[in-house]
LUMFI-10592 format. One record per residue (C-alpha): residue number from 1; residue in three letters; z, y, x. Coordinates in steps of 0.5 Angstrom, whole numbers. Layout:
% residues N
{r NUM,"ALA",{Z,Y,X}};
...
//
This chain:
% residues 293
{r 1,"MET",{24,24,27}};
{r 2,"GLU",{17,25,27}};
{r 3,"HIS",{13,20,24}};
{r 4,"LEU",{6,18,26}};
{r 5,"THR",{-1,15,23}};
{r 6,"PHE",{-6,10,25}};
{r 7,"PRO",{-13,13,24}};
{r 8,"GLN",{-18,8,20}};
{r 9,"HIS",{-23,9,26}};
{r 10,"ALA",{-18,5,30}};
{r 11,"LEU",{-17,0,25}};
{r 12,"ASP",{-24,-2,26}};
{r 13,"ALA",{-24,-1,33}};
{r 14,"THR",{-18,-6,36}};
{r 15,"PRO",{-21,-12,33}};
{r 16,"ARG",{-27,-11,37}};
{r 17,"GLY",{-23,-10,43}};
{r 18,"ARG",{-26,-3,44}};
{r 19,"LEU",{-19,-1,47}};
{r 20,"GLU",{-22,5,50}};
{r 21,"ASP",{-25,8,44}};
{r 22,"PRO",{-22,15,43}};
{r 23,"SER",{-19,14,37}};
{r 24,"VAL",{-15,8,40}};
{r 25,"ILE",{-13,12,46}};
{r 26,"ALA",{-11,18,42}};
{r 27,"PHE",{-6,14,38}};
{r 28,"ARG",{-3,10,44}};
{r 29,"LYS",{-2,17,47}};
{r 30,"GLU",{1,20,41}};
{r 31,"VAL",{6,14,41}};
{r 32,"PHE",{8,14,48}};
{r 33,"THR",{9,21,48}};
{r 34,"SER",{13,22,42}};
{r 35,"PRO",{20,25,43}};
{r 36,"GLY",{23,19,39}};
{r 37,"TRP",{19,14,44}};
{r 38,"ILE",{21,18,50}};
{r 39,"GLU",{28,19,48}};
{r 40,"HIS",{30,13,45}};
{r 41,"GLY",{24,8,46}};
{r 42,"LEU",{23,8,38}};
{r 43,"ALA",{16,11,34}};
{r 44,"ILE",{15,10,27}};
{r 45,"VAL",{8,10,24}};
{r 46,"GLU",{7,11,17}};
{r 47,"GLY",{2,10,11}};
{r 48,"ILE",{0,3,12}};
{r 49,"PRO",{-2,-1,6}};
{r 50,"VAL",{2,-7,5}};
{r 51,"GLU",{0,-9,-2}};
{r 52,"GLU",{-5,-14,0}};
{r 53,"PRO",{-2,-19,5}};
{r 54,"ALA",{-9,-20,9}};
{r 55,"LEU",{-10,-12,10}};
{r 56,"ALA",{-2,-11,12}};
{r 57,"ALA",{-3,-17,17}};
{r 58,"ARG",{-9,-14,20}};
{r 59,"TYR",{-6,-7,21}};
{r 60,"ALA",{0,-10,24}};
{r 61,"THR",{-5,-13,29}};
{r 62,"ALA",{-9,-7,30}};
{r 63,"VAL",{-3,-2,31}};
{r 64,"SER",{0,-7,36}};
{r 65,"SER",{-7,-9,40}};
{r 66,"ALA",{-8,-1,41}};
{r 67,"LEU",{-1,-1,44}};
{r 68,"GLY",{-2,-7,49}};
{r 69,"ARG",{-3,-14,49}};
{r 70,"LEU",{-1,-19,43}};
{r 71,"LEU",{4,-25,45}};
{r 72,"PRO",{5,-31,42}};
{r 73,"GLN",{12,-32,39}};
{r 74,"ASP",{12,-39,39}};
{r 75,"GLY",{9,-46,42}};
{r 76,"ALA",{4,-46,36}};
{r 77,"GLY",{1,-39,39}};
{r 78,"GLN",{4,-35,33}};
{r 79,"LEU",{2,-28,33}};
{r 80,"VAL",{5,-25,27}};
{r 81,"ARG",{11,-27,24}};
{r 82,"GLU",{14,-26,18}};
{r 83,"VAL",{21,-24,19}};
{r 84,"LYS",{25,-26,12}};
{r 85,"TYR",{31,-30,10}};
{r 86,"ARG",{29,-38,10}};
{r 87,"GLY",{36,-40,8}};
{r 88,"VAL",{39,-41,15}};
{r 89,"LYS",{44,-38,19}};
{r 90,"LEU",{43,-36,26}};
{r 91,"GLY",{44,-42,31}};
{r 92,"GLU",{44,-47,25}};
{r 93,"GLY",{41,-54,27}};
{r 94,"ALA",{36,-54,33}};
{r 95,"THR",{31,-49,31}};
{r 96,"GLY",{35,-43,27}};
{r 97,"ARG",{33,-36,29}};
{r 98,"TYR",{36,-30,27}};
{r 99,"SER",{30,-27,24}};
{r 100,"ASP",{30,-33,19}};
{r 101,"SER",{37,-31,17}};
{r 102,"ARG",{40,-25,13}};
{r 103,"GLU",{46,-24,18}};
{r 104,"GLY",{47,-17,21}};
{r 105,"GLY",{50,-15,28}};
{r 106,"GLN",{48,-20,33}};
{r 107,"PHE",{45,-15,37}};
{r 108,"HIS",{40,-17,42}};
{r 109,"THR",{33,-17,45}};
{r 110,"ASP",{27,-21,42}};
{r 111,"GLY",{25,-27,46}};
{r 112,"PRO",{30,-27,51}};
{r 113,"HIS",{29,-35,51}};
{r 114,"ARG",{22,-34,53}};
{r 115,"PRO",{22,-31,60}};
{r 116,"ASP",{14,-32,61}};
{r 117,"THR",{12,-29,54}};
{r 118,"ALA",{18,-24,52}};
{r 119,"PRO",{15,-18,49}};
{r 120,"ASP",{16,-11,53}};
{r 121,"TRP",{15,-8,46}};
{r 122,"PHE",{15,-11,39}};
{r 123,"ALA",{13,-8,32}};
{r 124,"LEU",{16,-9,25}};
{r 125,"LEU",{12,-7,19}};
{r 126,"CYS",{16,-7,13}};
{r 127,"ILE",{13,-10,7}};
{r 128,"ARG",{19,-11,2}};
{r 129,"GLN",{26,-8,4}};
{r 130,"ALA",{32,-10,1}};
{r 131,"ARG",{36,-6,-4}};
{r 132,"VAL",{43,-7,0}};
{r 133,"GLY",{43,-7,7}};
{r 134,"GLY",{37,-9,12}};
{r 135,"GLY",{37,-3,16}};
{r 136,"LEU",{35,-3,23}};
{r 137,"ILE",{41,-1,28}};
{r 138,"LEU",{38,1,36}};
{r 139,"VAL",{43,1,42}};
{r 140,"PRO",{40,4,48}};
{r 141,"THR",{42,0,54}};
{r 142,"GLY",{43,5,59}};
{r 143,"GLU",{50,8,55}};
{r 144,"ILE",{52,1,55}};
{r 145,"ILE",{51,0,63}};
{r 146,"ARG",{55,6,65}};
{r 147,"LYS",{61,4,62}};
{r 148,"LEU",{61,-3,65}};
{r 149,"ASP",{66,-5,70}};
{r 150,"SER",{63,-7,77}};
{r 151,"ASP",{65,-14,76}};
{r 152,"ALA",{62,-15,69}};
{r 153,"LEU",{55,-11,72}};
{r 154,"ALA",{55,-16,78}};
{r 155,"VAL",{55,-22,73}};
{r 156,"LEU",{51,-20,68}};
{r 157,"GLN",{45,-20,74}};
{r 158,"GLU",{46,-27,75}};
{r 159,"PRO",{43,-33,71}};
{r 160,"PHE",{45,-35,64}};
{r 161,"LEU",{43,-41,61}};
{r 162,"PHE",{39,-39,54}};
{r 163,"ASP",{37,-44,49}};
{r 164,"GLN",{30,-45,47}};
{r 165,"ARG",{31,-46,40}};
{r 166,"GLU",{26,-52,41}};
{r 167,"ASP",{28,-60,40}};
{r 168,"GLY",{29,-63,47}};
{r 169,"VAL",{27,-57,51}};
{r 170,"PRO",{32,-55,56}};
{r 171,"PRO",{35,-48,57}};
{r 172,"VAL",{32,-43,61}};
{r 173,"PRO",{36,-39,66}};
{r 174,"ARG",{35,-32,66}};
{r 175,"PRO",{40,-26,68}};
{r 176,"VAL",{42,-21,62}};
{r 177,"LEU",{41,-15,66}};
{r 178,"VAL",{35,-13,71}};
{r 179,"GLN",{35,-7,75}};
{r 180,"GLN",{28,-5,76}};
{r 181,"PRO",{25,-2,83}};
{r 182,"ASP",{25,5,80}};
{r 183,"GLY",{32,4,78}};
{r 184,"GLN",{31,3,70}};
{r 185,"TRP",{35,-3,67}};
{r 186,"HIS",{32,-8,63}};
{r 187,"VAL",{36,-13,58}};
{r 188,"ASN",{35,-20,56}};
{r 189,"TYR",{40,-21,51}};
{r 190,"LEU",{42,-26,45}};
{r 191,"ARG",{49,-28,46}};
{r 192,"GLU",{49,-34,41}};
{r 193,"TYR",{43,-37,45}};
{r 194,"ILE",{47,-36,51}};
{r 195,"GLU",{53,-40,48}};
{r 196,"LEU",{48,-45,46}};
{r 197,"GLY",{45,-46,52}};
{r 198,"HIS",{51,-47,56}};
{r 199,"ARG",{53,-52,51}};
{r 200,"HIS",{47,-56,51}};
{r 201,"PRO",{47,-63,54}};
{r 202,"LEU",{43,-60,60}};
{r 203,"GLY",{47,-54,61}};
{r 204,"THR",{54,-52,64}};
{r 205,"PRO",{60,-49,61}};
{r 206,"LEU",{60,-42,62}};
{r 207,"THR",{65,-40,67}};
{r 208,"GLY",{71,-35,66}};
{r 209,"ARG",{67,-29,70}};
{r 210,"GLN",{61,-30,65}};
{r 211,"VAL",{65,-30,59}};
{r 212,"HIS",{69,-24,61}};
{r 213,"ALA",{62,-20,63}};
{r 214,"LEU",{59,-22,56}};
{r 215,"ASP",{66,-20,52}};
{r 216,"ARG",{65,-13,56}};
{r 217,"PHE",{58,-12,54}};
{r 218,"ASP",{59,-14,47}};
{r 219,"GLN",{65,-9,47}};
{r 220,"GLU",{61,-3,49}};
{r 221,"VAL",{56,-5,44}};
{r 222,"ALA",{61,-5,39}};
{r 223,"SER",{63,1,41}};
{r 224,"ALA",{56,4,41}};
{r 225,"VAL",{55,1,34}};
{r 226,"ALA",{61,4,31}};
{r 227,"ASN",{59,11,33}};
{r 228,"PRO",{57,15,27}};
{r 229,"ASP",{51,18,31}};
{r 230,"ARG",{48,11,32}};
{r 231,"ILE",{41,10,31}};
{r 232,"GLU",{40,7,25}};
{r 233,"VAL",{33,7,21}};
{r 234,"LYS",{32,3,14}};
{r 235,"LEU",{24,2,14}};
{r 236,"ALA",{21,4,7}};
{r 237,"PRO",{15,-1,5}};
{r 238,"GLY",{9,2,9}};
{r 239,"GLN",{13,4,15}};
{r 240,"LEU",{12,1,22}};
{r 241,"ALA",{17,1,28}};
{r 242,"VAL",{15,0,35}};
{r 243,"ILE",{21,-1,39}};
{r 244,"ASP",{22,-2,47}};
{r 245,"ASN",{25,-9,48}};
{r 246,"ARG",{27,-7,55}};
{r 247,"ARG",{31,-2,54}};
{r 248,"LEU",{34,-2,47}};
{r 249,"LEU",{38,-8,43}};
{r 250,"HIS",{37,-8,36}};
{r 251,"GLY",{41,-11,30}};
{r 252,"ARG",{41,-10,23}};
{r 253,"THR",{46,-9,17}};
{r 254,"THR",{47,-15,13}};
{r 255,"PHE",{43,-15,7}};
{r 256,"GLY",{45,-18,0}};
{r 257,"ASP",{44,-25,-4}};
{r 258,"ASP",{41,-23,-10}};
{r 259,"PRO",{34,-25,-11}};
{r 260,"GLN",{31,-18,-9}};
{r 261,"ASP",{35,-17,-3}};
{r 262,"ARG",{33,-24,-1}};
{r 263,"ASP",{26,-22,-2}};
{r 264,"ARG",{26,-17,4}};
{r 265,"LEU",{20,-18,8}};
{r 266,"MET",{18,-15,15}};
{r 267,"LEU",{12,-17,19}};
{r 268,"ARG",{13,-18,27}};
{r 269,"THR",{9,-17,33}};
{r 270,"TRP",{11,-18,40}};
{r 271,"ILE",{7,-14,45}};
{r 272,"ARG",{6,-14,53}};
{r 273,"GLU",{5,-7,56}};
{r 274,"LEU",{-3,-6,59}};
{r 275,"ILE",{-3,-7,66}};
{r 276,"PRO",{-10,-5,70}};
{r 277,"ALA",{-14,-11,71}};
{r 278,"GLY",{-14,-14,78}};
{r 279,"SER",{-7,-12,80}};
{r 280,"ALA",{-2,-17,82}};
{r 281,"ALA",{2,-16,75}};
{r 282,"SER",{-4,-17,71}};
{r 283,"ALA",{-5,-24,74}};
{r 284,"ARG",{1,-26,72}};
{r 285,"GLN",{0,-24,65}};
{r 286,"PRO",{-1,-30,60}};
{r 287,"ASP",{-8,-31,57}};
{r 288,"VAL",{-7,-30,49}};
{r 289,"ILE",{-13,-30,44}};
{r 290,"VAL",{-12,-26,38}};
{r 291,"SER",{-12,-30,32}};
{r 292,"ASP",{-10,-29,25}};
{r 293,"ARG",{-3,-31,23}};
//
């Protein structure tokens, strides 16, 4: 896959809001017309300095801002989140997240439990990689949908309850699959969050049809992951992956338990597609102020 670079001039332009700077426009076009993006929804940017934490975070926000609108990743408005092992397992307690664990599998999209601020795309900048494991695996949603039976496909377009991973907050209803007017499918998924949402005191138990639909979906995901031609990328320090969160499920290979592997660190941003001002869709976009984090 072709690897891209982020120009220094664009680094200087994006924090000042100069998104129409020629260098920013050229970079954005290069990403969204790259073969990897068109075919898979994946672009790799390399050559980002990661030795200094503040500069690495600046690059992460600059690259992301060049592509779209930065979104908060939690109720505190965090725009850059460290994805690292925090000594927890997925679903542990009321707030444990996949990004805080070292588990593999659990193929999902980012922010399925946040309908108003779920990203269209997200970026991962590798600061430190695990020695064993930690590779990124991507599964195109289209190939999953083509193999589903009609009943499972219909059920997955109905609302499921997603746990919001916050104390005292009720689960939020959201379909797993949404077909767009142009026929494309968008996906919102993390099964553990769905099961937690339906077990929530304010939730309702999953029905037999819902369990069947989720099982069928997971079976086809597992089949795609077992394919030797699957999409797998192990980022090196200084590489940043931009991933289409609407048409790709992602997961990782479990990383090890020795100190070096537990020290794996990525910086993650969530990105909303830029929509022309004045359009009906732009009026629904949340206001986000870019700040350091």
